[in-house]
C-alpha positions as CSV (number, residue, x, y, z in Angstrom):
1,M,-16.8,5.0,-6.7
2,L,-20.6,4.4,-7.1
3,A,-19.8,1.3,-9.2
4,G,-17.8,-0.1,-6.4
5,R,-14.7,-0.4,-8.5
6,I,-11.1,0.0,-7.2
7,S,-9.8,3.4,-8.1
8,P,-6.6,5.3,-7.3
9,G,-8.6,8.5,-6.9
10,N,-8.5,11.8,-8.7
11,G,-6.0,13.6,-6.6
12,N,-2.5,12.4,-7.6
13,G,-1.6,15.6,-9.4
14,I,-2.7,17.9,-6.7
15,A,-1.1,15.7,-4.0
16,T,2.2,16.2,-5.7
17,A,1.6,20.0,-6.0
18,I,0.6,20.3,-2.3
19,K,3.7,18.3,-1.2
20,A,5.9,20.8,-3.2
21,G,4.0,23.8,-1.8
22,N,3.3,24.9,-5.3
23,V,0.5,27.4,-4.8
24,E,0.1,28.2,-8.5
25,L,-0.4,24.5,-9.5
26,V,-2.6,23.7,-6.5
27,N,-4.8,26.7,-7.5
28,R,-5.0,25.5,-11.1
29,Y,-6.5,22.1,-9.9
30,I,-8.9,23.7,-7.4
31,K,-10.1,26.4,-9.8
32,N,-10.8,23.9,-12.5
33,W,-12.7,21.6,-10.2
34,K,-14.6,24.5,-8.7
35,D,-15.6,25.7,-12.2
36,D,-16.7,22.2,-13.1
37,A,-18.8,22.0,-9.9
38,N,-20.4,25.4,-10.5
39,R,-21.4,24.4,-14.0
40,G,-23.0,21.2,-12.7
41,G,-24.8,23.0,-9.8
42,F,-22.7,21.4,-7.1
43,T,-21.4,23.0,-3.9
44,K,-18.7,20.5,-2.9
45,I,-15.5,19.2,-4.4
46,L,-14.3,15.7,-3.5
47,V,-10.6,14.9,-3.9
48,S,-9.2,11.4,-3.1
49,D,-5.7,10.0,-3.2
50,E,-3.6,8.1,-0.8
51,A,-0.6,10.3,-1.5
52,L,-2.2,13.4,0.0
53,I,-0.8,12.5,3.4
54,H,2.7,13.3,2.2
55,G,1.5,16.9,1.3
56,F,-0.3,17.2,4.6
57,A,2.8,16.3,6.6
58,S,4.3,19.8,6.4
59,D,3.5,23.4,7.0
60,K,4.5,24.1,3.4
61,G,1.9,21.8,2.0
62,L,-1.0,22.6,4.4
63,G,-0.2,26.3,4.0
64,A,-0.5,26.1,0.3
65,L,-3.8,24.3,0.5
66,L,-5.3,26.9,2.9
67,E,-4.0,29.8,0.8
68,V,-5.6,28.4,-2.4
69,A,-8.8,27.7,-0.5
70,G,-9.0,31.3,0.5
71,M,-8.2,32.5,-3.1
72,N,-11.2,30.5,-4.3
73,G,-13.7,31.4,-1.6
74,I,-13.7,27.9,0.0
75,S,-14.5,28.4,3.6
76,D,-14.5,24.8,4.9
77,I,-12.1,21.9,4.3
78,F,-13.0,18.4,5.5
79,C,-10.4,15.7,5.4
80,L,-10.9,12.0,6.1
81,G,-8.0,9.5,6.4
82,F,-8.2,5.8,6.6
83,F,-5.2,4.1,8.3
84,R,-4.2,0.5,7.9
85,D,-2.5,-1.7,10.5
86,P,1.2,-0.8,10.2
87,I,2.6,-4.3,9.7
88,D,0.1,-5.1,7.0
89,H,0.7,-1.7,5.3
90,C,4.4,-2.2,5.3
91,L,4.2,-5.6,3.7
92,S,1.7,-4.4,1.2
93,T,4.0,-1.5,0.2
94,F,7.0,-3.8,0.0
95,K,5.2,-6.2,-2.3
96,H,4.2,-3.4,-4.6
97,R,7.7,-1.9,-4.8
98,A,9.6,-5.1,-4.9
99,K,7.8,-6.7,-7.8
100,K,10.6,-5.8,-10.2
101,G,13.2,-7.6,-8.1
102,L,15.1,-4.5,-7.2
103,I,14.9,-4.7,-3.4
104,Q,17.3,-7.3,-2.3
105,D,17.5,-6.5,1.4
106,F,14.1,-6.3,3.1
107,E,15.4,-5.3,6.6
108,K,17.4,-2.5,5.1
109,W,14.4,-1.3,3.0
110,V,12.2,-1.3,6.1
111,N,14.6,0.7,8.2
112,L,15.8,3.2,5.5
113,E,13.2,3.4,2.8
114,Y,9.8,2.6,4.3
115,E,8.7,6.2,4.9
116,T,5.2,5.9,6.4
117,P,6.0,6.1,10.1
118,R,8.2,9.2,9.5
119,T,5.5,10.7,7.3
120,L,2.9,10.1,10.1
121,R,5.2,11.6,12.7
122,A,5.5,14.8,10.6
123,F,1.8,14.9,9.9
124,L,0.8,14.5,13.5
125,G,3.1,17.3,14.4
126,V,1.4,19.9,12.1
127,Y,-2.1,18.9,11.2
128,N,-3.9,20.5,14.2
129,K,-2.4,23.9,13.6
130,Y,-4.7,24.4,10.6
131,P,-8.5,25.1,10.5
132,I,-9.3,21.9,8.8
133,H,-12.1,19.5,9.9
134,W,-10.1,16.2,10.4
135,S,-11.5,12.7,10.7
136,F,-9.5,9.5,11.1
137,A,-10.7,6.0,10.8
138,K,-9.2,2.5,10.6
139,Y,-9.0,0.8,7.3
140,Q,-11.3,-2.3,7.1
141,R,-11.0,-5.2,4.8
142,N,-14.8,-5.0,4.6
143,G,-15.2,-2.5,1.8
144,M,-18.9,-2.0,2.6
145,A,-18.1,-1.0,6.2
146,M,-15.7,1.6,4.9
147,A,-18.2,2.9,2.3
148,K,-20.8,3.2,5.1
149,F,-18.5,5.3,7.2
150,F,-17.5,7.4,4.2
151,F,-21.1,8.2,3.1
152,E,-23.1,8.2,6.3
153,S,-20.6,9.2,9.0
154,W,-18.4,11.6,7.0
155,L,-20.4,12.9,4.1
156,K,-23.6,12.8,6.2
157,V,-25.6,11.5,3.2
158,E,-27.5,8.3,2.5
159,M,-25.3,5.5,1.3
160,P,-26.1,4.7,-2.3
161,E,-26.6,1.1,-3.5
162,I,-23.2,-0.3,-4.3
163,P,-22.9,-3.6,-6.0
164,S,-21.0,-6.2,-4.0
165,S,-17.6,-7.2,-5.4
166,E,-14.9,-9.6,-4.5
167,E,-12.4,-7.6,-6.5
168,V,-9.1,-6.9,-4.6
169,N,-5.9,-5.3,-5.6
170,P,-3.8,-8.2,-6.9
171,S,-0.5,-8.7,-5.2
172,L,2.3,-11.3,-5.1
173,T,3.0,-13.6,-2.2
174,L,6.2,-13.2,-0.3
175,S,7.5,-16.5,-1.8
176,E,6.8,-15.1,-5.3
177,I,8.6,-11.8,-4.3
178,C,11.6,-13.7,-3.0
179,F,11.8,-15.9,-6.1
180,I,11.7,-12.8,-8.4
181,Q,14.4,-11.2,-6.3
182,T,16.6,-14.3,-6.6
183,A,15.9,-14.6,-10.4
184,S,16.7,-10.9,-11.0
185,K,20.3,-11.5,-9.8
186,T,21.0,-13.8,-12.7
187,D,18.4,-13.1,-15.4
188,R,16.7,-9.7,-15.4
189,S,15.0,-10.5,-18.7
190,V,12.6,-13.0,-17.1
191,V,11.4,-10.7,-14.3
192,F,8.6,-9.1,-16.1
193,Q,7.2,-12.4,-17.4
194,L,7.4,-13.9,-13.9
195,Y,5.4,-11.0,-12.5
196,K,2.9,-11.1,-15.3
197,N,2.3,-14.8,-14.9
198,L,2.2,-14.9,-11.1
199,I,0.0,-11.8,-10.7
200,A,-2.6,-13.4,-13.0
201,L,-3.2,-16.3,-10.6
202,H,-6.2,-16.1,-8.2
203,P,-5.2,-16.0,-4.5
204,F,-6.9,-19.4,-4.0
205,E,-4.4,-20.9,-6.5
206,K,-1.4,-19.8,-4.4
207,A,0.3,-21.7,-1.5
208,E,0.4,-20.2,2.0
209,N,3.8,-19.7,3.7
210,R,3.2,-18.8,7.3
211,Q,6.8,-19.3,8.3
212,L,8.0,-16.7,5.7
213,D,5.1,-14.4,6.6
214,T,6.0,-14.5,10.3
215,F,9.7,-13.9,9.6
216,Y,8.9,-10.8,7.6
217,R,6.4,-9.6,10.1
218,S,8.9,-9.9,12.9
219,I,11.3,-7.6,11.0
220,V,8.6,-5.0,10.6
221,A,7.4,-5.3,14.2
222,L,10.9,-4.5,15.4
223,Y,10.9,-1.3,13.3
224,I,7.4,-0.4,14.4
225,K,8.6,-0.6,18.0
226,K,11.0,2.3,17.3
227,E,8.1,4.4,16.1
228,I,5.5,3.1,18.6
229,K,4.7,6.6,20.0
230,V,3.5,7.7,16.6
231,F,1.0,4.8,16.4
232,H,-0.2,5.2,19.9
233,L,-1.0,8.9,19.2
234,L,-2.8,7.9,16.0
235,N,-4.8,5.3,17.8
236,E,-6.1,8.0,20.1
237,L,-7.6,9.8,17.1
238,L,-9.4,6.9,15.3
239,A,-13.1,7.0,15.2
240,N,-15.4,4.5,17.0
241,G,-12.7,3.5,19.5
242,D,-10.9,1.4,16.8
243,K,-7.2,0.8,17.3
244,L,-4.4,-0.2,14.9
245,E,-2.8,-3.6,15.7
246,L,0.8,-3.2,16.7
247,G,1.6,-6.9,17.2
248,D,5.0,-8.2,18.3
249,Y,6.0,-11.2,16.2
250,S,9.7,-11.3,17.3
251,S,9.2,-14.2,19.8
252,E,7.5,-16.3,17.1
253,A,10.3,-15.8,14.6
254,D,13.1,-17.5,16.5
255,G,14.8,-20.0,14.3
256,L,12.9,-19.0,11.1
257,G,14.7,-18.1,7.9
258,S,13.9,-16.1,4.8
259,N,14.8,-18.8,2.3
260,I,11.8,-21.1,2.7
261,F,9.6,-20.7,-0.4
262,S,6.2,-22.3,-0.8
263,F,4.5,-22.8,-4.2
264,S,1.4,-24.5,-5.5
265,P,1.4,-26.5,-8.7
266,E,-0.3,-23.5,-10.4
267,Q,2.5,-21.2,-9.3
268,L,5.2,-23.6,-10.4
269,N,3.5,-23.9,-13.8
270,A,3.4,-20.1,-14.0
271,I,7.1,-19.9,-13.2
272,T,8.0,-22.6,-15.8
273,M,5.9,-20.8,-18.5
274,A,7.7,-17.5,-17.7
275,Y,11.1,-19.1,-18.4
276,Q,9.8,-20.9,-21.5
277,T,8.7,-17.5,-23.0
278,S,11.9,-15.8,-21.9
279,Q,14.4,-15.1,-24.7
280,T,17.2,-16.5,-22.6
281,F,15.5,-19.8,-21.8
282,P,17.6,-22.4,-23.8
283,E,20.7,-22.7,-21.6
284,R,21.2,-20.2,-18.8
285,S,17.6,-20.0,-17.6
286,L,17.1,-23.7,-17.8
287,F,20.2,-24.2,-15.6
288,Y,19.0,-21.6,-13.2
289,M,15.5,-23.1,-13.0
290,K,16.9,-26.5,-12.1
291,N,19.1,-25.0,-9.3
292,T,16.3,-22.9,-8.0
293,F,13.8,-25.8,-7.8
294,R,16.5,-27.9,-6.0
295,R,16.5,-25.1,-3.3
296,I,12.7,-25.2,-3.1
297,K,12.7,-29.0,-2.7
298,R,15.4,-28.7,0.1
299,G,13.2,-26.1,1.8
300,L,10.1,-28.3,1.6
301,R,12.0,-31.2,3.1
302,K,13.0,-29.0,6.1
303,L,9.3,-28.3,6.7
304,K,8.4,-32.0,7.0
């Protein structure tokens, strides 16, 4: 954290244990961390993981945490949650889970498998029943702003010097995701190489596709409307008067489709190289590439 590097946190294991209500396993984690802290002369334990919200969304999970805290003589628990704009969060989650080409129906995935709104609803229904000091803040793209809130507003300590960094979690564009989804239908062997080549490109080397982005956002916005009460409630809890954006893109999406891909020369080269290194390149993949690029050209002509 002090080096300013992206980290998944140290709490994945305990997050799973809390969600399961496994008191014995939660106690094992807490006891080990407390012993380490005592040996180092520290009085606080810091646990971080984005999956903790799943454990905190039930009486079973929060009950297990409070029980273990009492077993270990921990009198105060402070929890800080950063929450991202729901449409951005949904698309980010989709890109992460769809990179293997296994999600073919985005709208179905949003309505049936995107669990965050349901998790938030469950969490907001139980969190204030427990003697935990809760703090909620809006996720910011400006990492320094979040670090300042974390250290100064939440931990109440002076913010250490953190080296500036432009590092971001790499992700695929929606055009790249759609291409991988289509490719996976006919040639699963090339999917990994496509992902590997495309994820290595810098964001500046990738083409924008506002039409496709707006189309996907409109689908998410319609789903968010169904859960709007959850996000209104969460907005009332955010620090500094910040609010999550709950934009409605449905009116902008009229007439848009999901089959318009946009690629830069660098992306096209990465795709070509993926097929060239694929074991099935000689006949089937070459035929598929030609047909896919024809679709891309037809889509580009429609945009003119």
